C-alpha positions in Angstrom: 120.7 91.6 164.8 118.7 94.1 162.8 121.6 94.3 160.3 121.6 90.5 159.9 117.8 90.5 159.3 118.2 93.2 156.7 120.8 91.1 154.9 118.6 88.0 155.0 115.5 89.8 153.9 117.4 91.4 151.0 118.8 88.0 150.0 115.4 86.4 150.1 113.9 89.1 148.0 116.8 88.7 145.5 116.2 84.9 145.3 112.4 85.3 144.9 112.9 88.0 142.2 115.5 85.9 140.4 113.3 82.8 140.4 110.4 84.9 139.1 112.6 86.4 136.5 113.8 83.0 135.5 110.3 81.8 135.1 109.4 84.9 133.1 112.4 84.4 130.9 111.8 80.6 130.4 112.7 80.6 126.7 113.7 77.6 124.6 114.0 76.6 120.9 113.2 73.2 119.6 113.6 71.8 116.2 110.5 70.3 114.6 109.4 68.5 111.4 109.0 70.8 108.4 105.8 72.9 108.3 105.5 71.8 104.7 106.1 68.0 104.8 104.8 67.4 101.3 107.1 69.9 99.5 110.2 68.1 98.3 111.8 71.5 97.4 111.6 72.6 101.0 112.2 69.3 102.8 115.4 68.6 100.8 116.8 72.1 101.3 119.1 73.3 104.1 116.3 74.6 106.2 115.8 74.5 110.0 112.2 74.4 111.3 111.5 75.1 114.9 109.3 76.5 117.6 110.5 79.2 120.0 108.8 78.9 123.4 108.3 82.2 125.2 106.1 83.7 127.9 102.8 85.0 126.5 103.1 87.9 128.9 106.8 88.8 129.3 106.4 90.7 132.6 104.4 88.0 134.3 106.1 85.0 136.0 102.9 83.0 135.8 102.3 83.6 132.2 101.2 80.9 129.7 103.9 79.7 127.4 103.3 80.2 123.7 105.2 79.0 120.7 106.6 81.1 117.8 107.0 79.2 114.5 110.5 79.8 113.0 112.1 78.8 109.7 115.8 79.4 109.1 117.0 79.1 105.5 120.8 78.5 105.7 122.9 80.5 103.3 123.7 78.9 99.9 127.5 79.1 100.4 127.3 77.0 103.6 129.3 79.7 105.4 129.9 79.1 109.2 129.0 82.2 111.2 127.2 83.8 108.3 125.2 86.9 109.0 121.4 86.7 109.2 118.4 88.6 107.9 115.3 88.4 110.1 112.1 89.1 108.3 109.1 90.7 110.0 105.9 90.4 108.0 103.1 92.9 108.1 99.3 92.9 108.6 99.5 92.8 111.5 98.5 89.2 111.4 100.1 87.8 108.3 102.4 84.8 108.4 106.1 85.3 107.8 106.9 81.6 107.3 104.2 81.4 104.6 106.2 84.0 102.7 109.0 81.4 102.3 108.6 81.1 98.6 109.8 84.7 98.2 113.0 83.8 100.1 114.0 80.3 99.0 115.8 81.6 96.0 116.2 85.2 97.1 119.7 86.5 96.2 120.2 87.6 99.8 120.4 84.0 100.7 123.6 83.5 98.8 125.7 84.7 101.8 123.1 85.3 104.5 120.9 83.0 106.6 117.3 84.0 106.3 115.2 83.8 109.4 111.4 83.8 109.0 109.0 83.8 111.9 105.2 83.8 112.4 104.7 86.5 115.0 102.7 85.3 118.0 99.3 84.1 117.1 99.8 83.8 113.4 100.6 81.1 110.8 102.1 78.0 112.4 102.6 79.6 115.8 100.7 78.3 118.8 98.1 79.2 119.7 96.4 80.7 116.7 94.0 83.4 117.6 91.1 83.7 115.1 92.3 82.2 111.8 88.8 81.9 110.4 87.6 85.4 111.0 88.7 86.6 107.6 86.4 84.0 106.0 83.5 85.3 108.0 84.3 88.9 106.8 84.2 87.7 103.2 80.8 86.2 103.8 79.6 89.5 105.3 81.0 91.5 102.4 79.3 89.2 100.0 75.9 89.8 101.3 73.3 92.0 99.6 73.1 94.6 102.3 74.1 98.1 103.2 77.6 99.1 104.2 76.2 100.0 107.7 75.0 96.5 108.1 78.4 95.2 106.9 80.1 97.3 109.6 77.7 96.1 112.3 78.1 92.4 111.4 81.9 92.7 111.1 82.0 94.3 114.5 79.9 91.6 116.0 82.1 88.9 114.5 85.2 90.5 115.8 83.9 90.9 119.3 82.8 87.2 119.2 86.4 86.4 118.3 87.6 88.4 121.4 85.2 86.6 123.7 86.5 83.3 122.4 90.1 84.4 123.0 89.3 85.4 126.6 87.3 82.2 127.1 90.4 80.2 126.0 92.6 82.0 128.6 94.5 84.0 126.0 95.8 87.4 127.3 94.9 89.7 124.3 96.8 92.5 126.1 100.0 90.7 125.4 99.8 90.8 121.6 101.5 93.9 120.4 104.8 95.2 118.9 106.7 95.3 122.2 106.0 91.7 122.9 107.0 90.8 119.3 110.2 92.8 119.8 111.0 90.7 122.9 110.2 87.5 121.1 112.6 88.4 118.3 115.3 89.4 120.8 114.9 86.0 122.5 115.0 84.3 119.1 118.3 86.0 118.2 119.9 84.6 121.4 118.5 81.1 120.9 119.8 80.9 117.3 123.2 82.2 118.4 123.5 85.4 116.4 125.3 88.4 117.9 123.2 90.8 115.7 121.4 90.7 112.5 119.9 92.6 109.6 116.3 93.4 110.3 113.9 93.5 107.4 110.3 94.7 108.0 107.5 95.2 105.5 104.2 97.1 105.9 103.0 96.9 109.5 106.2 94.9 110.2 108.1 98.2 109.7 106.5 99.6 112.8 107.3 96.4 114.7 110.9 96.6 113.4 111.2 100.2 114.6 109.9 99.2 118.1 112.4 96.3 118.1 115.3 98.6 117.1 114.3 101.2 119.8 114.4 98.5 122.5 117.4 96.4 121.3 119.6 98.7 119.3 122.6 96.5 119.6 120.7 93.6 118.0 120.5 95.6 114.7 123.3 95.5 112.1 121.2 97.2 109.5 117.5 98.0 109.1 115.4 97.6 105.9 111.9 99.1 106.0 109.7 98.5 103.1 106.4 100.4 102.8 106.9 102.0 106.2 104.6 103.4 108.8 105.8 106.9 109.7 103.6 107.8 112.7 101.3 105.3 114.2 99.1 108.2 115.4 98.0 109.0 111.8 98.2 105.5 110.3 94.4 105.3 110.1 93.4 109.0 109.9 95.4 109.4 106.7 94.0 106.3 105.1 91.5 108.0 102.7 93.9 110.8 101.7 96.7 108.3 100.9 94.2 106.2 98.8 93.0 109.1 96.8 96.4 110.6 96.2 97.6 107.3 94.7 94.4 106.8 92.7 94.8 110.3 91.2 98.1 109.2 89.8 96.2 106.5 87.8 93.6 109.0 86.6 96.3 111.3 85.4 98.4 108.5 83.9 95.5 107.3 81.8 94.5 110.8 80.8 98.0 111.5 79.6 98.1 108.2 77.6 96.2 108.8 74.4 95.3 105.2 73.9 94.2 104.7 77.5 92.2 108.0 77.4 90.5 106.9 74.2 89.4 103.5 75.6 88.6 104.7 79.1 87.5 108.4 78.7 86.7 110.5 81.7 88.0 107.8 84.0 87.8 109.8 87.2 84.2 110.8 86.5 83.3 107.2 85.7 84.8 106.1 89.0 82.6 108.5 91.0 79.5 107.7 88.9 80.1 104.0 89.6 80.2 104.6 93.4 76.9 106.5 93.1 75.3 103.8 91.0 76.4 101.0 93.3 74.9 102.8 96.2 71.5 102.6 94.5 71.9 99.2 92.8 74.6 96.7 93.9 75.8 94.0 91.5 75.4 90.4 92.4 77.8 88.0 90.7 78.3 84.2 90.7 81.4 82.8 92.3 82.9 79.3 92.7 81.7 77.4 95.7 85.3 77.0 96.9 85.3 80.8 97.4 81.9 81.2 99.0 79.4 78.6 100.0 76.5 80.8 98.8 78.1 80.9 95.3 77.1 84.6 95.2 78.8 87.9 96.0 77.2 91.3 96.0 79.3 94.3 95.3 78.2 97.5 96.9 79.9 100.9 96.7 82.2 100.1 99.6 83.3 96.8 98.0 84.1 98.6 94.8 86.2 101.2 96.6 88.1 98.5 98.5 88.7 96.6 95.3 90.3 99.7 93.7 92.3 100.5 96.8 93.7 97.0 96.9 94.5 97.1 93.2 96.9 99.9 94.0 99.1 97.6 96.0 100.4 95.7 93.0 101.9 97.2 89.8 100.2 94.7 87.5 96.8 95.4 89.1 97.5 99.2 88.7 97.7 98.5 85.0 94.2 97.0 85.0 92.5 99.7 87.2 91.1 101.6 84.2 89.7 98.4 82.8 88.4 97.3 86.2 86.6 100.6 86.8 84.9 100.3 83.4 83.9 96.7 84.1 82.2 97.8 87.3 80.6 100.7 85.4 79.2 98.3 82.7 78.2 95.7 85.3 80.2 92.9 83.7 79.2 90.2 86.1 81.3 87.5 84.5 84.6 89.5 84.9 83.7 90.7 88.4 83.0 87.2 89.5 86.6 86.4 88.9 87.6 89.3 91.1 86.1 87.9 94.3 89.0 85.5 94.9 91.1 88.6 95.4 88.9 89.6 98.3 89.6 86.1 99.7 93.4 86.7 99.7 92.9 90.2 101.1 91.2 88.6 104.1 93.9 86.0 104.7 95.2 87.6 107.9 94.7 86.2 111.4 92.2 88.9 112.4 92.5 87.9 116.1 96.1 89.1 115.9 95.1 92.1 113.8 92.7 93.4 116.3 94.7 92.5 119.4 97.6 94.5 118.0 95.7 97.3 116.3 93.3 97.9 119.2 96.2 97.9 121.6 98.6 100.3 119.9 97.2 101.9 116.8 93.5 102.7 116.9 93.5 104.2 120.4 96.0 106.8 119.0 94.0 107.7 115.9 90.9 109.9 116.1 87.7 108.9 114.4 86.8 112.5 114.0 90.1 113.2 112.1 89.4 110.2 109.9 85.9 111.4 109.1 87.1 114.9 108.5 89.7 113.9 106.0 87.3 111.5 104.3 84.7 114.2 103.9 87.2 116.3 102.0 86.3 114.3 98.9 82.6 114.5 98.8 82.2 112.4 95.6 83.9 109.4 97.4 80.8 109.2 99.7 82.8 108.7 102.8 86.1 106.9 103.4 86.6 103.2 103.2 84.0 101.4 105.3 86.3 98.4 105.5 88.8 100.4 107.5 86.4 102.8 109.2 84.7 99.8 110.9 88.0 99.2 112.8 87.2 102.2 114.9 83.9 100.6 115.9 85.5 97.2 116.5 88.3 98.7 118.7 85.9 100.9 120.7 84.1 97.7 121.8 87.3 95.6 121.9 88.8 98.0 124.4 85.8 98.4 126.7 86.7 97.8 130.4 90.4 98.1 129.6 92.6 100.4 131.6 94.1 103.1 129.4 97.5 102.6 131.1 97.5 99.1 129.7 97.7 100.5 126.1 101.2 100.1 124.8 103.0 103.4 124.5 106.3 103.0 122.8 108.6 105.9 122.5 110.7 105.8 119.3 112.6 109.0 119.8 115.8 107.2 120.6 115.9 105.9 117.0 117.5 109.3 116.1 120.7 108.3 117.9 121.0 104.9 116.1 124.4 104.0 114.6 123.2 101.4 112.1 122.3 102.4 108.5 118.7 102.2 107.4 117.3 101.5 103.9 113.7 102.6 103.2 111.5 101.6 100.2 108.3 103.4 99.2 106.1 102.6 96.2 104.8 105.4 94.0 101.2 104.0 93.9 101.1 102.7 97.5 97.7 103.6 98.9 98.4 102.8 102.5 102.1 103.8 103.2 102.9 106.4 100.5 106.3 107.9 99.5 105.8 110.7 102.0 106.0 108.1 104.8 109.4 106.9 103.6 110.7 110.5 103.7 109.4 111.1 107.2 110.8 107.8 108.5 114.2 108.6 107.0 114.3 111.8 108.9 114.1 110.0 112.2 117.4 108.1 111.8 120.9 109.3 111.7 121.9 107.4 108.5 118.9 106.6 106.3 118.4 106.3 102.6 114.8 106.7 101.2 114.2 105.1 97.8 111.1 105.8 95.8 110.0 102.7 93.8 108.5 104.4 90.8 105.7 102.5 89.0 105.3 100.1 91.9 102.8 99.9 94.8 103.1 98.2 98.2 106.2 96.3 99.3 108.4 97.1 96.1 111.6 95.6 97.6 110.4 92.2 96.5 110.9 93.0 92.8 114.0 92.4 90.7 115.2 95.9 91.2 114.3 95.9 94.9 116.2 92.7 95.4 119.3 94.2 93.8 119.2 97.2 96.0 118.5 95.3 99.2 121.3 92.8 98.5 123.9 95.5 97.8 122.8 97.4 101.0 122.8 94.4 103.4 126.1 93.0 102.1 127.7 96.4 102.3 125.6 98.7 104.5 128.3 101.4 104.8 128.1 102.1 101.0 125.4 104.5 99.8 122.8 102.6 97.8 121.5 103.5 94.4 118.6 105.7 95.4 117.6 106.1 91.7 117.6 102.4 91.0 113.9 102.3 90.1 114.3 104.9 87.4 115.1 101.9 85.1 111.7 100.2 85.9 109.4 99.6 83.0 106.7 102.3 82.8 103.1 101.4 83.8 101.3 100.0 80.7 97.6 100.2 81.2 95.7 97.2 79.9 94.1 98.1 76.5 92.4 96.3 73.6 91.1 93.4 75.8 88.6 90.9 74.4 86.4 90.0 77.3 86.1 86.3 78.0 85.5 85.1 81.6 86.4 81.5 80.6 90.0 82.4 80.2 90.5 82.9 83.9 88.8 79.6 84.7 90.9 77.8 82.1 94.1 79.3 83.4 93.3 78.3 87.0 92.4 74.8 86.0 95.6 74.2 84.0 97.7 75.8 86.7 96.4 73.3 89.2 97.7 70.4 87.0 95.1 67.9 88.3 96.1 64.7 86.4 92.7 63.0 86.9 90.9 66.0 85.5 93.3 66.6 82.6 94.1 63.0 81.6 91.0 62.6 79.4 91.9 65.8 77.5 95.5 64.6 77.0 94.3 61.2 75.7 91.8 63.0 73.3 94.6 65.1 71.9 96.7 62.0 71.4 93.9 60.3 69.4 93.4 63.4 67.3 97.1 63.7 66.5 97.3 60.1 65.4 94.2 60.3 63.4 95.4 63.5 61.6 98.7 61.9 60.7 97.4 58.4 59.7 94.3 59.3 57.8 95.8 62.3 56.0 98.3 59.9 54.4 95.5 57.5 53.5 93.5 60.2 51.9 96.5 61.4 49.9 97.1 57.9 48.8 93.4 57.6 47.8 92.7 54.6 50.0 89.0 55.4 50.2 86.7 55.0 47.2 83.4 55.8 48.9 82.4 59.4 49.3 81.1 59.1 52.9 84.4 57.6 54.0 86.3 60.6 52.5 84.0 63.3 53.7 83.7 62.1 57.3 87.5 61.8 57.6 88.2 65.1 56.0 85.8 66.8 58.4 87.3 65.0 61.4 90.8 65.9 60.3 89.8 69.6 59.9 88.0 69.7 63.3 91.0 68.0 64.9 93.5 70.4 63.4 91.5 73.5 64.4 90.7 72.1 67.8 94.4 71.4 68.5 95.6 74.7 67.1 92.9 76.7 69.0 93.3 74.9 72.3 97.1 74.7 72.4 97.2 78.3 71.1 95.1 79.4 74.0 97.5 77.7 76.4 100.4 79.5 75.0 98.4 82.7 74.9 97.6 82.3 78.6 101.3 81.7 79.3 102.4 84.7 77.4 99.9 87.1 78.9 100.5 85.7 82.4 104.2 86.4 82.0 103.4 90.1 81.3 100.4 90.7 83.5 98.6 87.8 85.1 95.6 89.9 86.1 94.5 90.6 82.6 93.4 86.9 82.4 90.6 87.7 84.9 89.0 89.7 82.0 90.1 87.9 78.9 93.0 88.1 76.4 94.3 90.9 74.3 92.6 91.3 70.9 95.7 89.9 69.2 94.5 86.5 70.3 91.0 86.8 68.8 92.0 84.4 66.0 92.3 81.6 68.6 88.7 82.1 69.8 87.6 82.0 66.1 89.6 78.8 65.6 87.9 76.9 68.4 84.5 78.2 67.3 85.2 76.8 63.8 86.4 73.5 65.4 83.1 73.3 67.4 81.1 73.9 64.2 83.0 71.2 62.4 82.5 68.8 65.3 78.8 69.4 65.1 78.8 68.8 61.3 80.9 65.6 61.7 78.4 64.2 64.2 75.4 64.9 62.0 77.1 63.5 58.9 78.4 60.4 60.8 74.9 59.6 62.1 73.3 60.2 58.7 75.9 58.1 56.8 76.7 55.6 59.5 75.8 52.5 57.3 78.1 53.7 54.5 81.2 54.4 56.6 83.9 51.8 57.2 85.9 51.5 60.4 83.1 53.2 62.2 84.7 52.7 65.7 87.8 54.5 64.7 85.9 57.5 63.2 83.7 57.6 66.2 86.6 57.7 68.6 88.1 60.8 66.9 84.8 62.5 66.7 84.3 61.7 70.4 87.8 63.1 71.2 86.9 66.3 69.4 83.7 66.5 71.3 85.5 66.0 74.5 87.9 68.9 73.8 84.9 71.1 73.0 83.3 70.0 76.2 86.3 71.2 78.2 86.3 74.5 76.4 82.5 74.9 77.2 83.1 73.9 80.8 85.8 76.6 81.2 83.5 79.1 79.4 86.0 79.9 76.6 83.3 78.9 74.0 
């Protein structure tokens, strides 16, 4: 009897456990309408859009169900059973699906399916955590207040976000790399892949390593771009990594005679600017679409973050000497254009950022170690307040939490991995430097570390990086070209720039291609072209006998010619400079384009003369409506140039 009861009890326990496990593992994938319904390029492509339903808390049978946004770009060759590349975005808190434009025409897609996902809480996934917190941070940074007040308000905003999440019934303890790894494992099964190539960037490299440590058989190959070596030092090494990368810019400019001539004593000017901004911040005007207040105040901490972020991108690296000097000279017009960069910097879902960071990163980093390393460079006046404040946020975020709830993921088993690993590191990367790549390579059995000389963060998304990644993923057993970036173009520091803040506004306006805004300008050019052609012939044929008719038409023709040449020349100048380094446009154009500014100035002067002459001689001029229409067209062109600020 006792034996029978034991069997029944065991069977019941098994059934209950199985039911609970089934609930916990209640996973499904449903196809949905495109996340970008108005993009013909995407809606007409071979792309699957879907939502992966998974438990919010994998170990809890009663957990809420959340949805992970997924986009699958089918391979171009339409191969059945093609291998896949799953992309893990960084942040943490950035959207992987929104990175789709980097993948639509990526050469890896030729033979591989590309799987993009918004990790839980980000992008198109449901629920979103705190998508507007970044905007709040921008407003805080833009205030004319001390860095200490910035940190205080940033912490208050973050904790308010946490309270909102808890009030909405969201389990913030379930948002971390282990949960993401389980989500990805479930996604692989739902999509029907046996294994796949895992491609992580920035913080996504840590998530990729956690995933690989938990599900080694899921991984065919592993690509880590701008990798995290040790989560325990990710924050404490922040200032050291920043200054090591910035020192390369100081040395590079010093060793470039032209750069050193235009930006002498660059390192000294950098530190002097920090000291000056501590005493007297710079307030600049910004577009209302960026900040409702239409003002942004740069203090010393904002300046340091701006320079640190510039190190992420090769083209921005090339303008760092120019940028430092513009801060030093307090060029408000140029610095106003820079604020939009802060807006993109704060584009993460910071609810996810803090849920993840306060769960698995900050608790393992010591504030005292961060402060000690920051103090090593006294002229820097501390580390970067923008990152230091995360210690304060997480200290409050983690109050009343049990230490055992903090995610502790052992990555030691990665050393026994059988899959090959490719690691990219950018020479100027201020957050995950080349030394990180070397350390990570040492944790795997077969790993290749590649230094992307001249580049910053995430260098694999360059032409050279694409070539290396494609060769590796398509043939992972073949050693990649570890010296591939030796053929990269050297860093060319921006020099001989004519400052003109209107260039940036003009470029942005033209890039938007708003037909309602540009239509009057196009019509004006059309009238000017017709007038030049028609009345030049009439003047050559001496159709006009009266002097006022001749003079007003000659002036109108000359103003039209110079206006057209100057305006269209500026458009081509913008296009040419943008193809080389888009960020130069935030400051102006190279001095080689100065003749265009002179041309539009001459055009403006001629338009003014034509108006005065037309009014003075109006009774003596024939076909006045035609003459007036071309003068008005010229005036309209000048108005556009004045609106943009080019004139």
